[in-house]
C-alpha atoms as a printed R data frame, in Angstrom:
    type eleno elety resid chain resno       x       y      z
1   ATOM     1    CA   MET     A     1  69.801  28.880  3.600
2   ATOM     2    CA   PRO     A     2  66.498  29.084  1.496
3   ATOM     3    CA   ALA     A     3  65.129  33.279  1.497
4   ATOM     4    CA   GLY     A     4  62.168  33.420  4.043
5   ATOM     5    CA   GLY     A     5  63.834  30.980  6.586
6   ATOM     6    CA   THR     A     6  63.855  30.943 10.810
7   ATOM     7    CA   GLN     A     7  67.048  29.193 11.632
8   ATOM     8    CA   PRO     A     8  69.129  32.250 12.848
9   ATOM     9    CA   THR     A     9  72.201  33.077 11.714
10  ATOM    10    CA   ARG     A    10  75.522  31.618 14.395
11  ATOM    11    CA   PRO     A    11  78.186  34.247 15.069
12  ATOM    12    CA   LEU     A    12  82.063  33.626 13.627
13  ATOM    13    CA   PRO     A    13  83.691  31.759 15.957
14  ATOM    14    CA   ASP     A    14  87.203  33.942 17.116
15  ATOM    15    CA   PRO     A    15  90.136  34.133 14.723
16  ATOM    16    CA   PRO     A    16  92.376  31.319 16.125
17  ATOM    17    CA   SER     A    17  95.588  33.259 18.427
18  ATOM    18    CA   PRO     A    18  98.695  33.616 16.616
19  ATOM    19    CA   THR     A    19 100.138  31.449 19.600
20  ATOM    20    CA   GLY     A    20  97.862  29.074 18.696
21  ATOM    21    CA   ARG     A    21  96.877  29.590 22.980
22  ATOM    22    CA   PRO     A    22  93.657  30.956 24.588
23  ATOM    23    CA   GLU     A    23  93.340  34.857 25.083
24  ATOM    24    CA   PRO     A    24  93.564  35.416 28.729
25  ATOM    25    CA   ARG     A    25  90.341  37.417 29.580
26  ATOM    26    CA   ARG     A    26  90.778  41.000 30.584
27  ATOM    27    CA   ARG     A    27  90.405  41.833 34.504
28  ATOM    28    CA   ARG     A    28  88.912  45.096 35.292
29  ATOM    29    CA   ALA     A    29  90.921  47.960 37.235
30  ATOM    30    CA   TRP     A    30  88.662  49.826 38.912
31  ATOM    31    CA   PRO     A    31  88.104  47.424 42.245
32  ATOM    32    CA   TRP     A    32  91.984  47.889 42.767
33  ATOM    33    CA   LEU     A    33  91.478  51.934 42.302
34  ATOM    34    CA   VAL     A    34  88.698  52.078 44.844
35  ATOM    35    CA   GLY     A    35  91.369  49.899 47.366
36  ATOM    36    CA   VAL     A    36  93.791  52.379 47.003
37  ATOM    37    CA   GLY     A    37  91.693  55.027 47.636
38  ATOM    38    CA   VAL     A    38  90.166  53.901 50.490
39  ATOM    39    CA   ILE     A    39  94.165  53.641 51.943
40  ATOM    40    CA   VAL     A    40  94.534  57.101 50.962
41  ATOM    41    CA   VAL     A    41  91.053  58.258 53.040
42  ATOM    42    CA   LEU     A    42  91.974  56.515 55.839
43  ATOM    43    CA   ALA     A    43  96.078  57.231 56.283
44  ATOM    44    CA   VAL     A    44  95.071  61.579 56.090
45  ATOM    45    CA   ALA     A    45  91.361  61.386 57.918
46  ATOM    46    CA   ALA     A    46  94.733  59.962 60.505
47  ATOM    47    CA   ALA     A    47  96.795  62.612 60.314
48  ATOM    48    CA   ILE     A    48  94.393  65.134 60.632
49  ATOM    49    CA   ALA     A    49  92.735  63.511 63.764
50  ATOM    50    CA   GLY     A    50  96.251  63.145 65.065
51  ATOM    51    CA   GLU     A    51  97.738  67.037 64.243
52  ATOM    52    CA   TRP     A    52  93.954  68.372 65.520
53  ATOM    53    CA   ILE     A    53  95.101  65.917 68.711
54  ATOM    54    CA   ALA     A    54  98.661  67.084 69.053
55  ATOM    55    CA   ARG     A    55  97.213  70.879 68.814
56  ATOM    56    CA   GLU     A    56  94.971  70.415 71.516
57  ATOM    57    CA   ALA     A    57  97.880  69.258 73.739
58  ATOM    58    CA   VAL     A    58  99.883  71.808 73.236
59  ATOM    59    CA   THR     A    59  97.857  74.640 73.370
60  ATOM    60    CA   ARG     A    60  96.509  73.346 76.506
61  ATOM    61    CA   THR     A    61  99.733  73.016 77.979
62  ATOM    62    CA   VAL     A    62 100.666  76.369 76.623
63  ATOM    63    CA   ARG     A    63  97.742  77.756 78.217
64  ATOM    64    CA   ALA     A    64  98.003  76.241 81.600
65  ATOM    65    CA   GLN     A    65 101.794  76.988 81.980
66  ATOM    66    CA   VAL     A    66 101.022  80.369 80.995
67  ATOM    67    CA   ALA     A    67  97.833  80.980 83.456
68  ATOM    68    CA   ASP     A    68 100.258  79.718 86.424
69  ATOM    69    CA   ALA     A    69 103.653  82.085 85.421
70  ATOM    70    CA   LEU     A    70 101.387  85.220 85.015
71  ATOM    71    CA   ASP     A    71  99.142  83.841 88.397
72  ATOM    72    CA   VAL     A    72  95.826  85.050 86.635
73  ATOM    73    CA   PRO     A    73  92.495  83.629 87.492
74  ATOM    74    CA   ALA     A    74  91.436  80.167 86.376
75  ATOM    75    CA   ASP     A    75  88.476  81.757 83.686
76  ATOM    76    CA   GLN     A    76  90.870  84.288 82.091
77  ATOM    77    CA   ALA     A    77  90.826  83.302 78.371
78  ATOM    78    CA   ILE     A    78  93.992  82.580 77.067
79  ATOM    79    CA   ASP     A    79  94.119  81.847 73.450
80  ATOM    80    CA   VAL     A    80  96.758  79.807 71.932
81  ATOM    81    CA   GLY     A    81  98.280  80.070 67.954
82  ATOM    82    CA   VAL     A    82 100.937  77.791 66.598
83  ATOM    83    CA   SER     A    83 101.676  78.537 63.306
84  ATOM    84    CA   GLY     A    84 102.145  75.989 60.391
85  ATOM    85    CA   LEU     A    85 101.414  71.980 61.173
86  ATOM    86    CA   VAL     A    86 102.375  70.762 64.755
87  ATOM    87    CA   LEU     A    87 103.083  66.954 64.377
88  ATOM    88    CA   PRO     A    88 106.434  68.015 62.429
89  ATOM    89    CA   GLN     A    89 107.545  70.238 64.863
90  ATOM    90    CA   LEU     A    90 106.873  68.542 68.260
91  ATOM    91    CA   ILE     A    91 109.074  65.359 66.253
92  ATOM    92    CA   LEU     A    92 111.734  67.955 65.400
93  ATOM    93    CA   GLY     A    93 111.429  69.423 68.967
94  ATOM    94    CA   THR     A    94 110.744  72.786 68.171
95  ATOM    95    CA   LEU     A    95 107.754  75.241 67.607
96  ATOM    96    CA   GLU     A    96 108.701  77.523 64.901
97  ATOM    97    CA   GLU     A    97 105.894  80.325 65.992
98  ATOM    98    CA   LEU     A    98 104.023  80.448 68.873
99  ATOM    99    CA   THR     A    99 101.179  83.834 69.970
100 ATOM   100    CA   ILE     A   100 100.155  84.041 72.936
101 ATOM   101    CA   SER     A   101  96.768  86.425 73.573
102 ATOM   102    CA   GLY     A   102  94.291  87.595 76.017
103 ATOM   103    CA   ASP     A   103  92.026  90.657 76.687
104 ATOM   104    CA   ASP     A   104  91.638  92.282 80.238
105 ATOM   105    CA   VAL     A   105  94.406  90.092 81.178
106 ATOM   106    CA   ALA     A   106  94.482  91.419 85.310
107 ATOM   107    CA   LEU     A   107  98.256  91.376 86.529
108 ATOM   108    CA   GLY     A   108  98.533  92.881 90.113
109 ATOM   109    CA   PRO     A   109  96.861  96.606 89.764
110 ATOM   110    CA   LEU     A   110  98.144  96.498 85.710
111 ATOM   111    CA   SER     A   111  95.442  95.258 83.240
112 ATOM   112    CA   GLY     A   112  95.146  95.362 79.710
113 ATOM   113    CA   ASP     A   113  95.439  93.445 76.554
114 ATOM   114    CA   VAL     A   114  98.498  91.100 75.912
115 ATOM   115    CA   VAL     A   115  99.677  89.698 73.337
116 ATOM   116    CA   VAL     A   116 103.499  87.550 73.217
117 ATOM   117    CA   THR     A   117 104.740  85.871 70.464
118 ATOM   118    CA   ALA     A   118 107.982  83.848 70.585
119 ATOM   119    CA   ARG     A   119 110.226  81.548 68.265
120 ATOM   120    CA   ASP     A   120 112.159  78.481 68.810
121 ATOM   121    CA   VAL     A   121 110.404  77.431 71.536
122 ATOM   122    CA   PRO     A   122 111.888  73.781 72.586
123 ATOM   123    CA   VAL     A   123 109.274  71.233 73.194
124 ATOM   124    CA   ARG     A   124 110.590  69.563 76.170
125 ATOM   125    CA   GLY     A   125 111.589  72.858 77.763
126 ATOM   126    CA   ASP     A   126 115.400  71.790 77.809
127 ATOM   127    CA   ALA     A   127 116.577  74.959 75.893
128 ATOM   128    CA   PRO     A   128 116.310  78.152 75.558
129 ATOM   129    CA   ALA     A   129 113.930  80.123 73.338
130 ATOM   130    CA   GLY     A   130 114.586  81.933 70.682
131 ATOM   131    CA   ALA     A   131 113.246  85.668 69.824
132 ATOM   132    CA   ILE     A   132 110.804  86.378 71.835
133 ATOM   133    CA   ASP     A   133 108.471  89.735 72.020
134 ATOM   134    CA   ALA     A   134 105.791  90.721 73.814
135 ATOM   135    CA   ARG     A   135 102.758  93.770 73.553
136 ATOM   136    CA   LEU     A   136 100.416  95.305 76.382
137 ATOM   137    CA   THR     A   137  97.917  97.547 75.437
138 ATOM   138    CA   LEU     A   138  95.853  99.317 77.457
139 ATOM   139    CA   ASP     A   139  92.416 102.277 77.225
140 ATOM   140    CA   GLY     A   140  91.926 104.689 78.677
141 ATOM   141    CA   ASP     A   141  89.846 103.224 81.808
142 ATOM   142    CA   GLN     A   142  92.764 101.098 82.551
143 ATOM   143    CA   VAL     A   143  95.163 103.996 82.622
144 ATOM   144    CA   ALA     A   144  92.704 105.572 84.949
145 ATOM   145    CA   GLN     A   145  92.486 102.522 87.400
146 ATOM   146    CA   LEU     A   146  96.268 102.355 86.962
147 ATOM   147    CA   LEU     A   147  96.551 106.022 87.918
148 ATOM   148    CA   ALA     A   148  94.498 106.673 90.411
149 ATOM   149    CA   GLY     A   149  96.338 104.244 92.745
150 ATOM   150    CA   LEU     A   150  99.373 106.477 92.878
151 ATOM   151    CA   GLU     A   151  99.839 108.001 95.827
152 ATOM   152    CA   ASP     A   152  98.981 111.750 96.143
153 ATOM   153    CA   PHE     A   153  97.646 111.671 92.445
154 ATOM   154    CA   PRO     A   154  95.099 114.768 92.264
155 ATOM   155    CA   ASP     A   155  91.323 112.877 91.117
156 ATOM   156    CA   ALA     A   156  90.485 113.750 87.871
157 ATOM   157    CA   GLU     A   157  89.568 113.017 84.719
158 ATOM   158    CA   ILE     A   158  92.184 110.995 81.903
159 ATOM   159    CA   THR     A   159  92.016 110.679 78.584
160 ATOM   160    CA   LEU     A   160  94.539 109.959 76.034
161 ATOM   161    CA   ALA     A   161  95.153 111.622 72.760
162 ATOM   162    CA   GLU     A   162  98.435 110.699 70.493
163 ATOM   163    CA   PRO     A   163 100.839 111.009 71.685
164 ATOM   164    CA   ASP     A   164 100.177 112.121 74.815
165 ATOM   165    CA   VAL     A   165  97.982 111.001 78.505
166 ATOM   166    CA   ARG     A   166  96.112 114.095 79.523
167 ATOM   167    CA   PHE     A   167  94.114 114.446 83.002
168 ATOM   168    CA   ASP     A   168  91.850 117.365 83.724
169 ATOM   169    CA   THR     A   169  91.604 118.645 87.496
170 ATOM   170    CA   ASP     A   170  90.786 121.837 88.963
171 ATOM   171    CA   PHE     A   171  93.188 124.390 91.431
172 ATOM   172    CA   ASP     A   172  90.819 125.516 94.881
173 ATOM   173    CA   VAL     A   173  91.645 129.053 94.818
174 ATOM   174    CA   PHE     A   174  90.626 130.897 97.934
175 ATOM   175    CA   GLY     A   175  86.969 128.787 97.234
176 ATOM   176    CA   LEU     A   176  87.366 129.388 93.397
177 ATOM   177    CA   GLU     A   177  87.596 126.307 91.383
178 ATOM   178    CA   ILE     A   178  90.096 126.787 87.998
179 ATOM   179    CA   PRO     A   179  90.088 124.364 85.258
180 ATOM   180    CA   VAL     A   180  93.088 122.999 85.281
181 ATOM   181    CA   ALA     A   181  94.401 120.308 82.012
182 ATOM   182    CA   VAL     A   182  97.565 118.489 82.263
183 ATOM   183    CA   ARG     A   183  99.173 116.813 79.086
184 ATOM   184    CA   LEU     A   184 101.985 114.155 80.001
185 ATOM   185    CA   THR     A   185 103.898 112.170 78.233
186 ATOM   186    CA   PRO     A   186 104.767 108.320 78.607
187 ATOM   187    CA   THR     A   187 108.398 106.874 78.215
188 ATOM   188    CA   ALA     A   188 109.897 103.828 79.340
189 ATOM   189    CA   ASP     A   189 112.078 104.287 82.309
190 ATOM   190    CA   GLU     A   190 113.733 100.723 83.586
191 ATOM   191    CA   GLY     A   191 110.865  98.608 83.794
192 ATOM   192    CA   ALA     A   192 108.339 102.031 85.083
193 ATOM   193    CA   ILE     A   193 106.109 104.010 83.335
194 ATOM   194    CA   ALA     A   194 107.077 107.364 83.132
195 ATOM   195    CA   LEU     A   195 104.410 110.023 82.874
196 ATOM   196    CA   SER     A   196 106.220 113.724 82.505
197 ATOM   197    CA   PRO     A   197 104.433 116.619 81.919
198 ATOM   198    CA   ALA     A   198 104.388 118.588 78.465
199 ATOM   199    CA   GLY     A   199 102.169 121.109 78.218
200 ATOM   200    CA   ILE     A   200  99.350 122.928 80.394
201 ATOM   201    CA   GLU     A   201  96.332 124.766 80.243
202 ATOM   202    CA   VAL     A   202  94.634 126.603 82.738
203 ATOM   203    CA   ALA     A   203  91.331 127.579 82.170
204 ATOM   204    CA   GLY     A   204  91.634 127.318 78.923
205 ATOM   205    CA   VAL     A   205  95.191 129.028 78.339
206 ATOM   206    CA   GLU     A   206  98.477 127.440 77.485
207 ATOM   207    CA   LEU     A   207 100.971 128.401 79.746
208 ATOM   208    CA   THR     A   208 104.474 127.197 80.755
209 ATOM   209    CA   ALA     A   209 105.536 125.442 84.278
210 ATOM   210    CA   ASP     A   210 107.118 128.370 85.186
211 ATOM   211    CA   GLN     A   211 103.965 130.612 84.792
212 ATOM   212    CA   VAL     A   212 102.252 128.149 86.728
213 ATOM   213    CA   ARG     A   213 103.815 127.878 89.308
214 ATOM   214    CA   ASP     A   214 104.254 131.799 89.178
215 ATOM   215    CA   GLN     A   215 100.819 132.437 90.434
216 ATOM   216    CA   PHE     A   216  99.831 129.234 92.008
217 ATOM   217    CA   GLY     A   217 102.704 128.658 94.221
218 ATOM   218    CA   LEU     A   218 102.447 125.600 95.824
219 ATOM   219    CA   ILE     A   219  99.462 124.374 94.584
220 ATOM   220    CA   ALA     A   220 101.391 123.385 91.281
221 ATOM   221    CA   SER     A   221 103.361 121.075 92.590
222 ATOM   222    CA   ALA     A   222 100.292 118.796 92.642
223 ATOM   223    CA   VAL     A   223 100.288 118.643 89.154
224 ATOM   224    CA   LEU     A   224 103.623 119.530 87.804
225 ATOM   225    CA   GLN     A   225 105.395 116.569 88.803
226 ATOM   226    CA   ASP     A   226 106.356 113.178 87.132
227 ATOM   227    CA   TRP     A   227 104.708 110.267 87.865
228 ATOM   228    CA   THR     A   228 106.442 106.935 88.427
229 ATOM   229    CA   ILE     A   229 104.634 103.157 87.873
230 ATOM   230    CA   CYS     A   230 105.920 100.728 88.162
231 ATOM   231    CA   VAL     A   231 105.121  97.396 86.110
232 ATOM   232    CA   ALA     A   232 108.408  95.336 86.409
233 ATOM   233    CA   GLU     A   233 107.004  94.385 89.990
234 ATOM   234    CA   TYR     A   234 104.219  92.738 87.751
235 ATOM   235    CA   LEU     A   235 105.630  90.871 85.400
236 ATOM   236    CA   PRO     A   236 108.397  88.198 85.131
237 ATOM   237    CA   ALA     A   237 111.806  89.446 85.561
238 ATOM   238    CA   GLY     A   238 112.564  87.694 82.259
239 ATOM   239    CA   VAL     A   239 110.246  90.411 80.894
240 ATOM   240    CA   THR     A   240 112.169  93.817 79.638
241 ATOM   241    CA   LEU     A   241 109.964  96.720 79.243
242 ATOM   242    CA   GLU     A   242 111.299  98.216 75.568
243 ATOM   243    CA   SER     A   243 109.315 101.339 74.822
244 ATOM   244    CA   ILE     A   244 105.865 103.108 75.581
245 ATOM   245    CA   ALA     A   245 103.576 105.167 73.343
246 ATOM   246    CA   VAL     A   246 100.246 106.584 73.183
247 ATOM   247    CA   VAL     A   247  98.563 105.499 70.213
248 ATOM   248    CA   GLY     A   248  95.453 106.512 69.036
249 ATOM   249    CA   ASP     A   249  93.413 106.023 71.690
250 ATOM   250    CA   ARG     A   250  95.503 103.661 73.744
251 ATOM   251    CA   ILE     A   251  98.907 103.110 75.592
252 ATOM   252    CA   VAL     A   252 101.091 100.705 73.929
253 ATOM   253    CA   ALA     A   253 103.956  99.119 75.444
254 ATOM   254    CA   ASP     A   254 106.413  96.980 74.176
255 ATOM   255    CA   ALA     A   255 108.936  94.481 75.723
256 ATOM   256    CA   THR     A   256 111.482  91.987 74.629
257 ATOM   257    CA   VAL     A   257 111.302  88.656 77.052
258 ATOM   258    CA   ASP     A   258 114.819  86.393 77.850
259 ATOM   259    CA   GLY     A   259 114.481  83.037 75.941
260 ATOM   260    CA   ALA     A   260 116.028  81.612 78.605
261 ATOM   261    CA   ILE     A   261 113.304  82.313 81.007
262 ATOM   262    CA   THR     A   262 111.671  78.575 79.855
263 ATOM   263    CA   VAL     A   263 114.625  77.161 82.012
264 ATOM   264    CA   ASP     A   264 115.480  79.987 84.514
265 ATOM   265    CA   GLU     A   265 113.457  79.863 87.282
266 ATOM   266    CA   SER     A   266 114.765  83.550 88.204
267 ATOM   267    CA   LEU     A   267 113.783  85.100 85.022
268 ATOM   268    CA   GLN     A   268 110.009  83.643 85.860
269 ATOM   269    CA   GLN     A   269 109.624  85.451 89.199
270 ATOM   270    CA   PRO     A   270 108.263  88.825 89.981
271 ATOM   271    CA   GLY     A   271 110.877  91.615 87.942
272 ATOM   272    CA   THR     A   272 111.818  94.742 90.092
273 ATOM   273    CA   CYS     A   273 112.038  98.200 89.343
274 ATOM   274    CA   ALA     A   274 115.179 100.627 89.691
């Protein structure tokens, strides 16, 4: 075309296909990816919702059963934890690990913080559970309340200092009050907490039990004795008290629980001390 012409240049036609057929138009892939992404998101959301519902159902059921078994007040706060994903465990019929805890749980006159860890717990309750461990922790005020309920226990100030329970009281000798401090060592004794004198101070002076008896006679018997607190009668019969110790400023009692307590009603009844 002569220079300066105004007619536009037309694009060259596409080269012919080697097969002689027109090339197919390429479709974009992103709409399919979006569809797959939506399905995945919905599936994940459904799984999360199902897991949440399953966990809530398990915790609610366990909380109600524990409150009924221990006969605790309806407003008692009881926390239930299930390790791992709940849905797969429900499908298999066994909860791998279950933790039950509560603060200031009242069991008759016994009050303290309770933590129970159970393993291999059958969902349908038609078989015994695996290993179950329990721990009861009492502070100084709770121990003082427990000791105050013992017959003939002196009016005293209770303190906990590892490894002993200490109580401070007074001897009344001919109208003269003499301060006495007794250290007691706690042990587990067939369902009971046994407290045995481990040391005695009279007016700040450390004395032996024989020396106290020689000086104060029958008055000394009020403090120089073993004290026994039966706790088994406030716990299910399937609970066995294993050890008790003062740890820091707390009394810690460890117990084992018979796994058959989930199916044997006799183990769910209150226990007794020997």
